[in-house]
Structures are given as C-alpha cells and as structure tokens.
C-alpha positions in Angstrom: -30.2 10.6 26.1 -30.5 6.5 26.2 -34.2 7.4 27.0 -34.3 10.2 24.4 -33.3 7.3 21.9 -35.4 4.6 23.0 -38.8 6.7 22.6 -38.1 7.6 19.1 -38.6 4.4 18.2 -40.8 1.3 19.3 -39.9 -2.3 20.3 -40.6 -4.1 17.4 -38.9 -1.3 15.1 -35.8 -1.1 16.8 -35.0 -4.9 15.8 -35.2 -3.5 12.3 -32.7 -1.4 13.4 -30.8 -3.9 14.6 -31.0 -5.7 11.4 -29.2 -3.1 9.4 -26.4 -2.4 11.8 -25.2 -5.8 11.3 -26.0 -6.3 7.8 -23.1 -3.4 7.6 -21.1 -5.7 10.3 -21.6 -8.8 8.0 -20.7 -6.9 5.1 -17.7 -5.6 6.8 -17.1 -9.3 7.8 -17.7 -10.7 4.6 -14.8 -8.6 3.1 -12.2 -9.4 5.1 -12.2 -13.3 4.4 -13.8 -13.0 0.8 -10.6 -11.0 -0.5 -7.8 -14.2 0.9 -9.7 -16.4 -1.0 -9.7 -14.4 -4.4 -6.0 -12.8 -3.4 -4.3 -15.5 -6.1 -6.6 -14.7 -8.9 -5.6 -11.1 -8.6 -2.0 -11.6 -8.4 -2.2 -13.1 -11.7 -4.7 -11.3 -13.2 -2.8 -7.6 -12.5 0.3 -8.9 -12.6 0.8 -8.3 -8.5 4.4 -8.7 -6.9 4.3 -10.3 -3.5 4.3 -6.8 -1.7 1.6 -5.6 -3.3 -0.5 -9.1 -2.8 -0.4 -8.1 1.1 -0.2 -5.1 1.0 -4.0 -5.2 -1.1 -4.7 -7.0 2.7 -2.4 -5.2 4.6 -3.1 -1.5 4.0 -6.6 -2.1 4.7 -6.0 -2.8 8.1 -4.0 -0.2 8.6 -6.4 2.3 7.4 -9.1 1.0 9.8 -6.8 0.6 12.5 -5.6 4.5 12.7 -8.6 5.9 12.1 -12.0 3.7 14.2 -11.3 5.8 17.4 -11.9 8.9 15.1 -15.1 7.7 13.2 -16.3 6.7 16.7 -15.9 10.2 17.8 -17.2 11.6 14.8 -20.7 9.8 15.6 -20.5 11.0 19.1 -20.2 14.7 17.0 -22.0 14.9 14.0 -24.7 11.7 14.9 -24.6 8.1 14.7 -26.8 8.0 11.8 -25.5 10.5 10.0 -21.9 8.9 10.0 -23.0 5.4 9.5 -24.7 6.8 6.1 -21.7 8.2 5.1 -18.9 5.4 6.0 -21.5 2.6 4.2 -21.9 4.7 1.4 -18.0 5.5 1.1 -17.9 2.0 1.9 -20.1 1.0 -0.8 -18.6 3.8 -3.7 -14.5 2.1 -3.0 -15.8 -1.2 -3.1 -16.9 -0.2 -6.9 -13.2 1.5 -6.9 -11.5 -1.8 -5.7 -13.4 -3.9 -8.0 -12.9 -1.7 -11.2 -9.0 -1.2 -10.1 -6.5 -2.2 -13.6 -3.3 -2.6 -11.4 -2.0 -3.8 -8.5 -1.0 0.0 -7.1 -4.2 1.1 -8.1 -6.4 -1.5 -6.1 -4.1 -0.8 -2.6 -4.8 2.8 -3.0 -8.6 1.8 -3.4 -8.1 -0.4 -0.5 -6.9 2.3 1.6 -9.9 4.4 1.1 -12.2 1.1 1.4 -10.2 0.5 5.1 -10.8 4.7 6.2 -14.9 4.5 5.6 -15.3 1.2 7.3 -13.6 3.3 10.0 -16.6 5.3 9.8 -18.8 2.6 9.4 -18.0 -0.2 11.9 -18.3 1.9 15.2 -21.3 3.5 14.7 -22.8 -0.3 14.8 -21.9 -1.4 18.6 -22.5 2.9 19.7 -26.3 2.1 17.9 -26.8 -1.5 19.9 -25.8 0.3 23.3 -28.2 3.1 22.7 -31.1 1.0 21.9 -31.1 -1.8 23.7 -31.1 -0.6 27.2 -33.0 -3.3 28.9 -33.0 -6.9 29.2 -33.1 -7.7 25.0 -29.8 -5.9 25.2 -27.9 -10.1 25.7 -30.4 -11.3 22.4 -29.4 -8.1 20.5 -25.8 -8.7 21.2 -25.9 -12.4 20.6 -27.3 -11.9 17.2 -24.0 -9.3 16.7 -21.8 -12.4 17.6 -23.5 -14.6 15.4 -23.4 -12.5 12.7 -19.6 -12.1 12.9 -18.9 -15.8 13.2 -21.0 -16.2 9.9 -19.2 -13.8 8.0 -16.3 -15.8 7.8 -18.2 -18.8 7.1 -20.1 -17.0 3.9 -16.5 -15.2 3.2 -14.7 -17.9 2.7 -17.7 -19.3 0.2 -18.7 -16.4 -1.7 -15.0 -16.1 -2.8 -14.7 -18.9 -4.2 -18.4 -19.2 -5.8 -18.1 -15.6 -7.5 -14.2 -16.4 -8.5 -15.6 -19.6 -10.5 -18.8 -18.6 -11.6 -16.8 -15.6 -13.5 -19.6 -13.3 -13.7 -20.4 -11.8 -16.8 -16.3 -12.3 -17.0 -15.9 -9.8 -13.8 -13.8 -12.8 -12.2 -12.3 -11.6 -9.0 -14.1 -8.1 -9.0 -17.6 -9.6 -8.6 -15.3 -10.0 -4.7 -15.8 -6.6 -4.4 -18.7 -5.5 -6.8 -21.1 -8.0 -4.2 -20.3 -5.4 -2.2 -22.7 -2.2 -4.3 -25.8 -3.6 -4.0 -25.9 -4.7 -0.3 -24.1 -1.4 0.3 -27.0 0.7 -1.2 -30.1 -1.8 0.0 -28.3 -0.7 3.9 -28.0 2.5 3.1 -31.6 3.0 1.9 -33.0 1.4 5.0 -31.0 3.0 7.8 -31.8 6.5 6.2 -35.5 5.4 6.4 -35.5 3.6 9.5 -32.4 4.3 11.8 -33.6 6.7 14.4 -31.6 10.5 14.7 -29.4 10.2 17.8 -28.2 13.3 19.5 -24.9 14.5 19.2 -22.8 14.4 21.9 -20.9 17.7 23.4 -17.8 18.1 23.9 -16.3 15.4 21.8 -12.6 16.4 19.9 -11.1 15.5 17.7 -7.2 14.2 17.6 -6.6 14.4 13.6 -2.9 15.0 14.5 -2.6 12.0 16.4 -4.0 10.1 13.9 -2.0 11.0 10.9 1.1 10.5 12.8 0.2 7.0 14.1 -0.8 6.3 10.4 2.4 7.5 9.0 4.6 5.8 11.8 2.4 2.2 11.4 3.3 2.7 7.7 6.8 3.3 8.4 7.2 0.1 10.4 4.5 -2.3 8.3 5.3 -0.8 5.3 9.1 -2.3 4.8 7.4 -5.5 5.2 5.5 -5.5 2.5 8.0 -4.6 0.1 11.5 -6.3 1.5 11.3 -9.2 -0.8 10.7 -7.0 -4.5 13.8 -5.0 -3.3 16.2 -7.5 -1.9 15.9 -6.2 1.5 17.6 -3.4 1.1 19.1 -1.0 3.9 16.9 1.8 3.5 14.3 -0.6 4.6 15.6 -1.3 7.5 16.0 2.3 8.0 12.4 3.4 7.2 11.5 0.8 10.0 13.3 2.8 12.6 12.2 5.7 11.5 8.6 4.2 12.4 10.1 3.4 15.5 11.0 6.5 16.3 7.5 7.9 15.0 5.9 6.0 17.3 7.7 6.9 20.2 6.9 10.4 19.4 3.0 10.2 18.7 3.0 8.8 22.8 4.7 12.7 23.5 2.2 13.6 21.1 -0.9 12.4 22.6 0.1 13.9 26.1 0.8 17.0 24.7 -2.9 17.0 23.4 -3.8 16.1 27.0 -2.4 18.5 28.8 -3.6 21.2 26.2 -7.0 20.4 26.7 -8.1 17.9 23.9 -8.8 14.5 23.6 -6.0 11.7 22.5 -7.0 8.9 20.4 -5.8 7.4 23.6 -6.8 7.7 27.1 -3.2 8.1 28.7 -4.4 6.9 32.1 -4.9 3.2 31.1 -1.1 2.8 30.3 -0.7 2.6 34.1 -3.3 0.0 34.4 -0.3 -3.1 34.0 -3.5 -5.6 33.7 -4.7 -3.8 31.0 -1.7 -3.5 29.3 -1.2 -6.7 29.4 -4.3 -8.2 27.9 -3.7 -6.1 25.0 0.0 -7.9 24.6 -2.3 -10.8 24.2 -4.8 -9.4 21.9 -1.8 -8.1 19.8 0.5 -11.8 19.8 -3.2 -13.3 19.1 -4.7 -11.2 15.8 -0.9 -11.2 14.5 -1.9 -15.0 13.9 -4.9 -14.3 13.0 -6.2 -13.1 9.6 -2.2 -14.1 8.0 -3.3 -17.7 8.8 -6.0 -17.3 6.4 -4.0 -15.6 4.3 -0.9 -18.5 4.3 -3.7 -21.2 4.2 -5.4 -20.0 1.1 -2.0 -19.1 -0.6 -0.3 -22.7 0.5 -4.0 -24.3 -1.3 -4.2 -22.8 -4.4 -0.6 -21.8 -5.0 0.8 -25.0 -3.7 -1.1 -27.5 -3.9 -3.3 -25.8 -6.8 -6.4 -26.3 -5.1 -9.0 -24.4 -7.3 -10.7 -21.2 -6.1 -14.1 -22.7 -4.5 -12.5 -25.8 -3.2 -10.1 -23.8 -1.4 -12.6 -21.5 0.3 -15.2 -24.3 1.0 -12.4 -26.1 2.9 -12.4 -23.0 5.9 -16.3 -23.2 6.0 -16.5 -26.3 8.8 -13.6 -24.2 11.0 -15.9 -21.1 10.6 -18.7 -23.2 11.8 -16.5 -24.9 14.5 -15.5 -21.3 15.6 -19.0 -19.7 15.8 -20.0 -22.9 18.2 -16.9 -21.9 20.5 -18.4 -18.8 20.3 -21.8 -19.8 22.0 -19.8 -22.1 23.9 -17.0 -20.0 25.5 -18.9 -16.8 27.1 -20.5 -18.9 29.3 -17.8 -20.7 30.7 -15.8 -17.4 30.8 -17.9 -16.0 33.1 -17.2 -19.3 35.4 -13.5 -20.1 35.0 -12.3 -16.4 33.3 -8.9 -16.9 31.3 -8.5 -20.1 31.7 -10.6 -20.3 29.1 -8.7 -18.6 26.7 -5.6 -20.4 27.6 -7.4 -23.4 26.5 -8.5 -22.2 23.5 -4.8 -21.3 22.8 -3.5 -24.7 23.3 -6.5 -26.1 21.0 -5.1 -23.8 18.2 -1.9 -24.9 18.8 -3.4 -29.1 18.9 -4.7 -27.9 15.6 -1.5 -26.3 14.0 -0.1 -29.7 15.2 -2.2 -31.7 13.5 -2.7 -29.7 10.5 1.7 -29.6 10.0 1.8 -33.4 10.6 -1.1 -33.8 7.6 1.0 -31.6 5.4 4.1 -33.6 6.3 3.2 -36.9 5.8 0.7 -36.5 2.8 2.7 -35.2 -0.9 -1.5 -33.9 -1.9 -3.4 -32.9 1.2 -7.5 -32.9 0.2 -9.1 -30.0 0.5 -11.4 -32.5 2.5 -8.6 -33.6 4.6 -7.2 -30.0 5.7 -10.7 -29.0 6.3 -11.4 -31.4 8.8 -7.7 -31.0 10.5 -9.0 -26.7 10.8 -11.8 -27.8 13.2 -9.8 -28.3 16.2 -7.7 -24.8 15.1 -11.3 -22.9 14.8 -13.2 -24.2 17.7 -9.8 -23.2 19.7 -9.7 -19.7 17.7 -13.8 -18.8 18.7 -12.5 -20.3 22.1 -10.6 -17.4 22.4 -11.9 -14.5 20.1 -15.4 -14.6 21.8 -14.7 -13.4 25.2 -11.2 -12.1 24.6 -11.9 -8.5 24.8 -14.6 -9.1 27.8 -11.1 -10.6 29.5 -8.8 -7.5 28.7 -11.6 -4.5 29.7 -12.8 -6.3 32.9 -9.8 -4.3 34.7 -10.8 -1.0 33.3 -13.2 1.5 35.4 -16.1 2.1 33.3 -15.4 5.7 32.8 -12.4 4.4 31.0 -14.5 2.0 29.0 -15.1 3.6 25.5 -11.8 4.7 25.2 -10.5 1.3 26.3 -12.4 -0.5 23.7 -11.0 1.6 21.1 -7.4 1.1 21.9 -8.1 -3.1 21.8 -9.7 -2.9 18.7 -6.7 -0.3 17.3 -4.3 -2.9 18.9 -6.4 -5.6 17.3 -6.2 -4.4 13.6 -2.6 -3.7 14.0 -1.9 -7.3 15.2 -3.6 -8.3 12.2 -1.7 -6.0 9.6 1.3 -6.8 11.4 0.5 -10.6 11.0 0.1 -10.2 7.0 3.1 -8.1 6.4 5.5 -10.2 8.6 4.8 -13.5 8.1 3.2 -13.0 4.7 7.0 -12.2 3.8 8.0 -15.0 5.1 5.8 -17.4 3.3 7.1 -15.6 -0.1 10.6 -15.8 1.2 10.6 -19.6 1.8 8.4 -19.6 -1.5 10.8 -18.6 -3.2 13.9 -20.3 -2.1 12.3 -23.8 -1.6 8.6 -24.6 -1.8 5.0 -23.0 -1.0 5.1 -26.3 1.3 8.1 -24.8 3.1 6.8 -21.8 3.5 3.6 -23.1 5.0 5.7 -25.6 7.3 7.8 -22.4 8.7 4.6 -20.3 9.3 2.7 -22.5 11.2 6.0 -22.9 13.2 5.5 -19.1 13.7 1.6 -19.3 14.3 2.1 -22.0 17.1 5.0 -19.9 18.7 2.7 -16.7 18.8 -0.1 -18.6 19.9 1.9 -19.3 23.1 3.1 -15.8 23.9 -0.3 -14.8 23.5 -1.4 -17.8 26.5 1.8 -16.6 28.5 0.8 -13.2 28.5 -3.0 -14.1 29.3 -1.6 -15.8 32.7 0.4 -12.6 33.1 -2.5 -10.5 33.0 -4.2 -12.9 35.4 -1.9 -12.7 37.8 -2.0 -8.6 37.6 -5.8 -9.0 38.1 -5.1 -10.9 41.0 -2.6 -8.8 42.8 -5.1 -5.3 42.0 
C-alpha cells in the first residue's frame, strides 16, 4: 500500500500534503492552549461555576481519549482522506458552536462534540505521514511535525491573550473558537484538492461497545471530581466514582470477550503482559496528569490571583514554549545515546523549575509576568526533554506488529491523564481558592505537580529495569 500511495503523488507534492495535515495538527494544538488563556474570561461572561470551567477542558479530552483509536480505525476502513476531511469539517463546525454557546452547559456539550471530531482528524495526520514518507525524507518530515507541535503551544498562548484583549467585533473570548472556522475551511479545501486517496485496509473492525463503555467509565470516575466543589462533595459523588471504577474493570472483561469473538478490541490484550510497556504507560499517565493541569492552574493564578491581563498572561508562557521546542530538538539525539536517563533528567529539571516558581511566589507579593516567564523557562525545557522522546521510550519494548495498537493505547492514556489532572488538580485549586486564597491553591498545586513528576521518574526507572531483564 505504501508504494501505491507514493506512486499517486510526486515527491514535491507530498510536501504540500505534509503542510496540510500538520496545519490541522497545529490547529488542534493551538486549541488546547488557547482555551486555557480564555478560561477566566469565559467564566465571568457565562457565569460559569468552577465545575463548568474545568469541564470545558476535561470533557474535550475525555471524548478525544475514548474515540481516538476508533478514529484511526475509521481511517483504515473508509480511507484516510475521507475521515480526515470529515474530522476537519466536524472540528470546524463544532468550533463555531463553541463560539456561539450561550451558557456553560452548552459550551461543555459543544466541547464534547469538538473532542469527538478531533479524534477523527488527528489520527489521520500520523497515518498520512507514515504512508507518504517511506524513504530517507521521513526523519525530515517528522522533524517538521515535531516543530509544529511545539510552536502550537506558543501560538495558542499568544493568540488566546491577543484575541481576548482585542475583543474583535465585540466577540471577546468567542473569537478563540471562531478562529478555527476559516482555518478549518482552508485546510479542508486544500485537502480535498491535493490529498491522495488511500486504499482501505481489509479486515479492520470497530469496537463501538468498547468505546462507549470506556467513555462511561471515565465520565463516572472523573466527572465527580469536576462537580465536587459545586455540590459540597456529596456522598453520591463517591458512589459515582466507585461505579466508574467498576465500569472500567468491566471494560477489560468486555475487551477479552470481543477478542474471543473474533473482533478487534480497542486495546491489544497481549500488551498487558509486557511489564516494561505497562510501567512506561504508568510514567506517561503521571507525566500527563501534571501537564495541562499546570497550564490551567498557572493561568487561573495569574489572572484571578495576580490580576494579570489575558494578553500579558498569555505572553508569559511564550519563553516556556520556545524552551520546550529547543529541548524537544535536543532530546531526540540525547535519548538515542543515553536512553531513559534523559527523561529522568528532564523530570529533575521540571522539579527544579516548579521549586523556583514556588520560591518566587512565596518571596514576592506581586510577581511580574516577566519574572514568572523567566522562571517557567526551566520547567518548559525539562518538559520538552521528557515529552518528545517519552512515546518512543514507552513503545521501544513493543514488537513491531503491535506498534499501532501500542501507540493508540499510549495516546489514550496520555489524554486520560490530562483530563484527570485538569479535574483533580483544578478541583483542589478552586477549593483552596475559596477557603484561603488563589496563592494557597497555586502553591499546593505546585507541590502536587512535583509529587506527580517524581512518581513519573520512578516509573521510568522501573521501566528501565524491566527492559534490562527482558
């Protein structure tokens, strides 16, 4: 199939296709960070509760996490181009819906739909790169992809602050969603004209039951964390979380049943016997729990606690984002020579950065955006050292035949970690903000981030020992 696709498109034209698919990935990446900057403004305008604020981010991640494997398989069944177009157009329409939302509840539903359409779009990006670049240009193509991922963070922070501040045509925060509409239409039009059609892969099956059960389990487990503050941590919340745990246990049994019946489970059950891979997934989970939640808490503290305007708050993250990009470029080469030691060093740098940030906040009554930005560079560089090679390190022990399934599991665990972090640490921040102050909530959150990254480093060291024995 690789040769068939390569013959359909000449060498120069495939770089245009690369530009199209990474533009979609860039739009997806920007959306993850642009919303963080706008969240405090959204909360004021829509009179959103703390639960609704967290849900705007978390529900998007849950929908994406539970459907991303299905999105990849739909690309195999119906063709990468067709599903990519459906995903881009769906993401565009749901972004418009998000921008038109009139209440916190409506925005949450729109974000759920947006996450589902992102799960159709994003898996086709890597699939297209794998299909088009089978020669010596592959490393160059993936280098472009990696740079775009890093720049998306900087662009999201800057664009979010800029759009909220400019208040174009009185749209305020809504413009952070509206910006996806012209971008999505251009990407879809270009993909329709240039992107090659890919032969469908025979024998691929969907596991719709598995997706539904996984979504229900995650919603029951994470949802109560979102709404706990609003309902005073009522007893029924803990019952709902227990039910979520039971559903997730049943999910594993369902996956075994699907496999025995000749279907294609969402997860490759043979991977559950790979100790090094499971420990790697543990490292990824704890790393991502401390990932997006850091940016949420940092944004809330700057805008609600320090009263820093949205544009200045967004710009404070830009040095961090560029440090992340630089570290990502360095980490690949270093990881090839030193393995997971580089990732553990990255964890140590993140802890150092968080500690420095805590000292700045403790010592200064009103830290400036510039002071915070310079301190966050350490954390950003450490995060780049870990995130860029983490997926490769986790997947390194997996047999090539299971690489696709393992990649899907890794992506799902990463987004579940992001959602769980936003829910749990966001709830902690809001609770301490109400009881004491935003500063108290921020400092306790920083301590929790340090703990999570230490656990991540412990899992990485544990994974190394399992890999050495196998």
